[in-house]
C-alpha positions as CSV (number, residue, x, y, z in Angstrom):
1,M,12.4,-28.9,-38.6
2,T,9.7,-26.3,-38.3
3,I,6.7,-26.1,-35.6
4,N,3.7,-24.0,-35.4
5,Y,2.2,-22.6,-31.8
6,Q,0.5,-20.3,-30.0
7,L,1.6,-17.9,-27.3
8,N,-0.7,-16.6,-24.5
9,K,0.1,-14.5,-20.9
10,E,0.6,-17.0,-19.3
11,D,3.3,-18.8,-21.2
12,Y,4.9,-15.4,-20.8
13,L,4.2,-16.2,-16.7
14,A,5.7,-19.2,-16.5
15,L,8.8,-17.8,-18.5
16,Q,9.4,-14.8,-16.0
17,L,8.2,-17.3,-13.0
18,Y,11.3,-19.2,-14.6
19,V,13.6,-16.7,-14.7
20,G,13.2,-15.4,-11.4
21,S,13.9,-18.8,-10.2
22,K,17.2,-18.7,-11.3
23,S,18.2,-14.8,-10.5
24,T,20.7,-14.7,-8.1
25,S,19.3,-11.8,-6.7
26,I,15.6,-13.0,-6.4
27,H,17.3,-15.7,-4.3
28,K,19.2,-13.5,-2.1
29,K,15.8,-10.8,-1.8
30,R,13.4,-13.6,-0.9
31,R,16.1,-15.6,1.9
32,L,16.0,-11.9,3.5
33,A,12.7,-11.4,3.4
34,K,12.6,-14.8,4.7
35,W,14.9,-15.2,7.5
36,L,14.9,-11.3,8.5
37,P,11.7,-10.8,10.8
38,F,12.3,-14.5,12.0
39,F,15.5,-13.4,13.3
40,I,13.7,-10.3,14.6
41,F,10.8,-12.5,17.0
42,S,13.9,-14.9,18.0
43,L,15.0,-12.1,19.8
44,G,12.0,-11.0,20.7
45,V,11.6,-14.4,21.9
46,I,14.8,-14.5,23.6
47,L,14.9,-10.6,25.1
48,F,10.8,-11.9,27.2
49,A,12.1,-14.7,27.9
50,F,15.3,-13.1,29.9
51,Y,13.0,-10.4,31.4
52,Q,10.6,-13.5,32.6
53,S,7.6,-12.6,30.8
54,Y,6.9,-16.2,29.4
55,W,3.6,-15.3,28.4
56,F,5.0,-13.3,25.3
57,A,7.9,-14.8,24.7
58,G,5.3,-17.7,23.6
59,V,3.4,-15.4,21.1
60,M,6.5,-14.3,19.4
61,V,7.4,-18.3,19.2
62,V,4.2,-18.7,18.2
63,L,4.3,-16.0,15.0
64,C,7.5,-17.7,14.4
65,L,6.3,-20.7,13.6
66,I,3.4,-19.1,11.6
67,W,5.9,-17.0,9.6
68,L,8.0,-19.8,9.0
69,W,5.0,-22.1,8.0
70,D,3.1,-19.4,5.7
71,Y,5.4,-17.0,4.5
72,P,7.0,-19.2,1.5
73,R,3.5,-19.6,0.5
74,Y,2.2,-16.2,0.3
75,E,5.8,-15.0,-1.8
76,R,4.7,-17.5,-4.0
77,K,1.3,-16.4,-5.0
78,Y,2.9,-12.6,-4.3
79,Y,5.7,-12.9,-7.1
80,I,2.8,-14.5,-9.4
81,K,0.9,-11.1,-8.7
82,S,3.3,-9.1,-9.1
83,Y,4.2,-11.0,-13.1
84,K,0.3,-11.1,-13.8
85,K,0.5,-7.4,-12.9
86,F,3.3,-7.2,-15.3
87,N,2.2,-8.8,-17.9
88,D,-1.5,-6.8,-17.8
89,E,0.4,-3.4,-18.1
90,N,2.6,-4.6,-20.9
91,Y,0.8,-6.9,-23.0
92,K,-2.5,-5.4,-22.4
93,D,-3.7,-5.0,-25.9
94,A,-1.4,-8.4,-26.7
95,E,-3.9,-11.1,-28.3
96,P,-2.5,-14.7,-28.6
97,K,-0.5,-14.8,-31.3
98,F,0.8,-17.3,-34.0
99,Y,4.4,-18.0,-34.4
100,E,6.1,-20.3,-36.8
101,M,9.3,-21.6,-35.9
102,N,11.9,-23.0,-38.1
103,I,15.7,-25.1,-36.1
104,D,18.5,-25.4,-38.8
105,D,22.4,-25.3,-39.2
106,S,21.7,-21.5,-39.5
107,G,19.8,-20.6,-36.6
108,V,16.3,-19.8,-35.2
109,H,14.1,-18.6,-37.6
110,T,10.8,-17.3,-36.3
111,K,7.9,-16.0,-37.9
112,S,4.3,-14.2,-36.0
113,E,2.0,-12.3,-38.3
114,H,3.6,-9.0,-37.8
115,T,6.7,-9.6,-36.9
116,E,10.0,-11.9,-38.2
117,S,13.4,-12.6,-36.4
118,K,16.5,-14.6,-37.1
119,V,19.1,-15.5,-34.7
120,S,22.2,-16.9,-35.8
121,V,23.8,-20.1,-34.0
122,L,26.4,-18.4,-32.9
123,D,23.9,-15.9,-30.2
124,L,22.3,-18.7,-28.9
125,V,23.1,-19.6,-25.0
126,S,21.4,-22.2,-23.9
127,V,18.5,-24.3,-24.6
128,E,16.1,-24.9,-21.3
129,E,13.6,-27.8,-20.9
130,I,10.6,-28.0,-17.9
131,P,7.9,-29.6,-17.4
132,N,5.8,-27.7,-19.8
133,Y,8.3,-25.1,-21.9
134,I,11.3,-25.4,-23.4
135,F,13.1,-22.0,-24.2
136,I,15.5,-20.9,-26.2
137,K,17.9,-18.6,-24.8
138,I,19.5,-16.1,-26.4
139,K,22.7,-13.4,-26.0
140,T,20.7,-10.2,-25.7
141,G,18.7,-12.0,-22.4
142,Q,15.7,-12.9,-24.3
143,F,13.9,-16.2,-24.9
144,F,12.1,-18.1,-27.4
145,I,9.4,-20.2,-25.8
146,I,8.1,-23.1,-27.1
147,P,5.3,-24.3,-25.3
148,K,4.7,-28.1,-25.2
149,Y,1.3,-28.3,-24.4
150,D,1.0,-27.2,-28.4
151,L,2.8,-29.2,-29.9
152,K,1.7,-32.7,-31.3
153,N,4.5,-34.6,-30.8
154,Y,7.3,-32.5,-29.0
155,N,9.1,-35.6,-28.2
156,N,10.6,-35.2,-32.1
157,L,11.5,-31.4,-31.4
158,I,13.0,-32.6,-28.1
159,Q,15.9,-35.0,-29.9
160,Y,16.1,-32.9,-32.7
161,L,17.0,-29.6,-30.4
162,K,19.2,-31.7,-28.2
163,D,21.1,-33.1,-31.6
164,K,21.2,-29.9,-32.6
165,T,22.4,-28.4,-29.0
166,S,25.3,-31.0,-28.9
167,K,26.0,-30.0,-32.8
168,W,25.9,-25.9,-32.1
169,N,28.1,-27.0,-28.6
170,I,25.7,-25.3,-26.6
171,P,24.2,-26.6,-23.1
172,Y,21.1,-28.6,-23.0
173,N,19.0,-28.3,-19.8
174,E,16.6,-30.5,-18.3
175,E,15.1,-29.8,-15.9
176,N,12.0,-31.6,-15.8
177,N,11.0,-31.5,-11.6
178,W,11.0,-27.6,-12.1
179,K,8.1,-25.8,-10.5
180,W,7.7,-22.4,-8.8
181,R,8.6,-22.5,-5.3
């Protein structure tokens, strides 16, 4: 099956957000960044209450609640901003590129204006489907990005990939409810 599509910086951002959401080290970092200040504020509440400074204890409770409410939104925006900055620095000369991808029994073959790559079936790790994209992961940790919005009939591609992945014995993961959080 041959498909033609175009990639831009937003597509790379979506891949980075998806990979970041699956990374255990980023999960640990985000969890620590959320809960450590909460516990420090909670300790402040206990100490101020112990010394009967209830006004300061109340202020600490309010700060604690504000932190729990607002920090996740701030953190999401921070990661998006960070990944966009990375893309701007590393892909500053990259204009939208057109790709032609051919998926057959031997593997995945892609062509763009200046590059060509061939990846054997043995080097494929998984196929990940999220609401707007399909990512094909290879053993080197890199991905092929296929934007669904740029394909005329992506349902045929999805069925084709499901058939091929079962034949190739690699996982096809559907995460149609995935959102960057």
